[in-house]
C-alpha positions as CSV (number, residue, x, y, z in Angstrom):
1,X,-46.2,35.2,-80.6
2,X,-45.8,35.5,-84.4
3,X,-47.5,38.9,-84.3
4,X,-45.3,40.1,-81.5
5,X,-42.1,38.9,-83.2
6,X,-43.0,40.9,-86.4
7,X,-43.6,44.0,-84.4
8,X,-40.3,43.6,-82.7
9,X,-38.5,43.3,-86.1
10,X,-40.3,46.4,-87.3
11,X,-39.1,48.3,-84.2
12,X,-35.6,47.1,-84.6
13,X,-35.5,48.1,-88.3
14,X,-36.9,51.5,-87.4
15,X,-34.3,52.1,-84.8
16,X,-31.5,50.9,-87.2
17,X,-32.7,53.2,-89.9
18,X,-33.0,56.2,-87.5
19,X,-29.5,55.4,-86.1
20,X,-28.0,55.3,-89.6
21,X,-29.8,58.5,-90.6
22,X,-28.3,60.3,-87.6
23,X,-24.9,58.7,-87.6
24,X,-24.0,58.6,-91.3
25,X,-22.6,61.7,-93.0
26,X,-21.3,62.0,-96.6
27,X,-18.7,64.7,-97.3
28,X,-17.8,65.8,-100.8
29,X,-14.3,66.0,-102.2
30,X,-14.0,69.7,-101.3
31,X,-15.4,69.3,-97.8
32,X,-13.9,68.4,-94.5
33,X,-15.6,67.6,-91.2
34,X,-14.4,69.0,-87.9
35,X,-15.4,66.4,-85.3
36,X,-16.2,67.2,-81.6
37,X,-16.7,64.5,-79.1
38,X,-18.5,65.7,-76.0
39,X,-17.5,69.2,-77.0
40,X,-13.8,68.4,-77.4
41,X,-12.0,68.5,-80.7
42,X,-11.1,65.0,-81.7
43,X,-10.0,65.2,-85.4
44,X,-10.8,66.1,-89.0
45,X,-12.5,63.6,-91.3
46,X,-13.5,63.4,-94.9
47,X,-14.1,63.3,-97.7
48,X,-16.4,60.3,-98.2
49,X,-18.5,58.4,-95.7
50,X,-18.4,59.5,-92.1
51,X,-20.0,57.7,-89.1
52,X,-20.7,59.7,-86.0
53,X,-21.9,58.5,-82.6
54,X,-25.3,60.1,-82.1
55,X,-25.6,62.6,-79.3
56,X,-21.9,62.1,-78.5
57,X,-20.2,63.5,-81.5
58,X,-21.0,66.6,-83.6
59,X,-19.5,67.6,-86.9
60,X,-19.0,71.0,-88.5
61,X,-18.6,71.1,-92.3
62,X,-15.9,73.3,-93.8
63,X,-15.7,74.1,-97.5
64,X,-12.1,74.1,-98.8
65,X,-12.8,75.8,-102.2
66,X,-11.7,79.3,-103.0
67,X,-14.2,81.9,-101.8
68,X,-14.7,85.1,-103.7
69,X,-15.3,88.0,-101.3
70,X,-16.7,91.2,-102.7
71,X,-15.5,94.0,-100.5
72,X,-18.1,96.8,-100.3
73,X,-17.2,100.3,-101.5
74,X,-15.2,102.1,-98.9
75,X,-14.8,105.8,-98.3
76,X,-11.0,106.5,-98.3
77,X,-9.2,109.8,-97.8
78,X,-5.9,109.7,-99.5
79,X,-2.7,111.1,-98.1
80,X,-3.1,114.3,-100.3
81,X,-6.6,114.8,-98.8
82,X,-8.7,113.5,-101.8
83,X,-11.9,111.6,-101.0
84,X,-12.4,108.5,-103.1
85,X,-14.7,105.5,-103.1
86,X,-12.8,102.2,-103.5
87,X,-14.1,98.6,-103.7
88,X,-12.1,95.4,-104.2
89,X,-12.4,91.6,-104.4
90,X,-10.5,89.1,-102.2
91,X,-9.9,85.5,-103.0
92,X,-9.2,83.2,-100.1
93,X,-9.6,79.6,-98.9
94,X,-9.5,77.5,-95.8
95,X,-6.3,75.5,-95.4
96,X,-6.7,74.5,-91.8
97,X,-10.3,73.6,-90.9
98,X,-9.4,73.2,-87.2
99,X,-8.2,76.8,-86.8
100,X,-11.0,78.1,-89.0
101,X,-13.7,76.7,-86.7
102,X,-12.0,76.9,-83.3
103,X,-10.0,80.1,-83.4
104,X,-12.7,82.4,-84.8
105,X,-16.4,82.4,-84.5
106,X,-17.3,83.2,-88.2
107,X,-14.2,83.2,-90.4
108,X,-16.2,84.5,-93.4
109,X,-17.4,87.5,-91.6
110,X,-14.1,88.1,-89.8
111,X,-12.2,88.0,-93.2
112,X,-14.7,90.4,-94.7
113,X,-14.4,93.0,-91.9
114,X,-10.6,92.7,-91.9
115,X,-10.5,93.2,-95.6
116,X,-12.5,96.4,-95.3
117,X,-10.4,97.9,-92.6
118,X,-7.1,96.9,-94.3
119,X,-8.3,98.4,-97.6
120,X,-9.0,101.8,-95.9
121,X,-5.8,101.8,-93.9
122,X,-3.5,100.9,-96.8
123,X,-5.0,103.2,-99.4
124,X,-5.2,106.0,-96.9
125,X,-1.4,106.0,-96.6
126,X,-0.9,106.8,-100.4
127,X,-1.6,109.7,-102.7
128,X,-4.2,109.6,-105.4
129,X,-1.7,109.3,-108.2
130,X,-0.2,106.2,-106.5
131,X,-3.7,104.6,-106.2
132,X,-4.3,105.1,-109.9
133,X,-0.9,104.2,-111.3
134,X,0.4,101.6,-108.9
135,X,-2.5,99.2,-108.3
136,X,-0.4,96.1,-108.6
137,X,1.9,97.2,-105.8
138,X,-1.1,98.2,-103.6
139,X,-2.8,94.8,-104.3
140,X,0.3,93.0,-103.2
141,X,0.6,95.1,-100.0
142,X,-3.0,94.5,-99.0
143,X,-2.7,90.7,-99.8
144,X,0.4,90.4,-97.6
145,X,-1.2,92.2,-94.6
146,X,-4.4,90.1,-94.9
147,X,-2.5,86.9,-95.3
148,X,-0.4,87.6,-92.3
149,X,-3.4,88.4,-90.0
150,X,-5.6,85.5,-91.2
151,X,-2.9,82.9,-90.9
152,X,-3.9,82.3,-87.2
153,X,-7.4,81.5,-88.5
154,X,-6.2,78.8,-91.0
155,X,-7.1,81.0,-94.0
156,X,-4.9,81.6,-97.0
157,X,-5.4,84.9,-99.0
158,X,-4.5,84.0,-102.5
159,X,-5.2,87.3,-104.3
160,X,-6.5,90.8,-103.8
161,X,-7.7,93.0,-106.7
162,X,-8.8,96.7,-106.5
163,X,-11.8,96.9,-108.8
164,X,-12.9,100.5,-109.0
165,X,-11.6,103.9,-107.7
166,X,-14.5,106.4,-108.0
167,X,-13.8,110.1,-107.9
168,X,-16.0,113.2,-107.6
169,X,-16.8,115.1,-110.8
170,X,-14.7,118.1,-109.7
171,X,-11.7,115.8,-109.2
172,X,-12.2,114.2,-112.6
173,X,-12.2,117.6,-114.2
174,X,-9.1,118.6,-112.3
175,X,-7.3,115.4,-113.4
176,X,-8.4,116.1,-117.0
177,X,-6.9,119.6,-116.9
178,X,-3.7,118.2,-115.4
179,X,-3.4,115.6,-118.2
180,X,-4.1,118.3,-120.8
181,X,-1.4,120.5,-119.4
182,X,1.0,117.6,-119.3
183,X,0.4,116.9,-122.9
184,X,0.9,120.5,-123.9
185,X,4.2,120.5,-121.9
186,X,5.4,117.4,-123.8
187,X,4.4,118.9,-127.1
188,X,6.4,122.1,-126.4
189,X,9.4,120.1,-125.3
190,X,9.3,117.9,-128.4
191,X,8.9,121.1,-130.5
192,X,11.9,122.7,-128.8
193,X,14.0,119.6,-129.3
194,X,13.0,119.6,-133.0
195,X,14.1,123.2,-133.3
196,X,17.5,122.5,-131.7
197,X,18.1,119.5,-134.0
198,X,17.0,121.5,-137.1
199,X,19.3,124.4,-136.1
200,X,22.2,122.0,-135.7
201,X,21.6,120.4,-139.1
202,X,21.3,123.9,-140.7
203,X,24.5,125.0,-139.1
204,X,26.3,121.9,-140.3
205,X,24.9,122.4,-143.8
206,X,25.9,126.1,-143.8
207,X,29.4,125.2,-142.7
208,X,29.8,122.7,-145.6
209,X,28.4,125.1,-148.2
210,X,30.6,127.9,-147.0
211,X,33.7,125.9,-147.8
212,X,33.0,126.4,-151.6
213,X,31.3,129.3,-153.3
214,X,30.0,127.1,-156.0
215,X,28.2,125.1,-153.5
216,X,26.2,128.1,-152.4
217,X,25.4,129.0,-156.0
218,X,24.2,125.4,-156.8
219,X,22.0,125.5,-153.7
220,X,20.6,128.8,-154.8
221,X,19.8,127.5,-158.3
222,X,18.2,124.4,-156.8
223,X,15.9,126.5,-154.7
224,X,14.9,128.6,-157.6
225,X,14.1,125.4,-159.6
226,X,11.9,124.1,-156.8
227,X,9.8,127.3,-156.4
228,X,9.5,127.8,-160.2
229,X,7.4,124.6,-160.6
230,X,4.4,126.2,-159.0
231,X,3.1,129.1,-161.1
232,X,0.9,130.5,-158.3
233,X,4.0,131.6,-156.3
234,X,5.5,135.0,-156.6
235,X,9.2,134.7,-157.0
236,X,11.5,137.3,-155.4
237,X,15.1,137.1,-156.6
238,X,17.6,138.0,-153.9
239,X,20.6,139.9,-155.1
240,X,23.8,138.0,-154.1
241,X,26.4,140.0,-152.3
242,X,29.1,138.5,-154.5
243,X,27.7,140.4,-157.4
244,X,27.8,143.7,-155.6
245,X,31.4,143.1,-154.7
246,X,32.1,142.3,-158.3
247,X,30.4,145.5,-159.6
248,X,32.2,147.7,-157.0
249,X,35.6,146.2,-158.1
250,X,34.7,146.8,-161.7
251,X,33.9,150.5,-161.1
252,X,37.1,151.1,-159.2
253,X,39.0,149.7,-162.1
């Protein structure tokens, strides 16, 4: 009897350990467990120690941390018929584990596919210049569309960033030529504005100097003094028209 009693205790301990191994679950702080009892949703538990009824209840773990999704490079044709390769990164997290498990089969795969199609559709409606210059606005538009469509899955899209926009070599050369032409245009405009300002200042100076004949003579002497400091220059003395009038009047007298 003593031997049989020990064997019974061993069997009992074995079944208790097996039951605890099957029934006990430990969830970390960032995890939640979606509980199904006989296939029916009965609640969300965690974090910490969870006890399940073996063969009656099942649990699906859901990670609540932010997930970084690298969207593969997509071939996009812009509104002005330019072919580009665009890739992006999407940050999202599960805010409703019940919807994430029940409403969609694989929320990670579904979010990835939705991000790819949304990226192509949104960027395809804009011209190349807008893709290059207005990334912040495009990121915001893509985020709003994704967040609205994934709300039924219990997923929150926190951020979307377009990483790279790759162009063909021919298009890169065309953009470089366009940028060079734009810089030349700006240089010509700045030069023309400088000429206008210089002419206005010269006109103002001439008007002031013309009010007094001595002013013109002083300016003439100052110019001669400036050019005489360099011995390598050839100095040509202009003949003032006032002297010619003076000589003509002297001859008449």
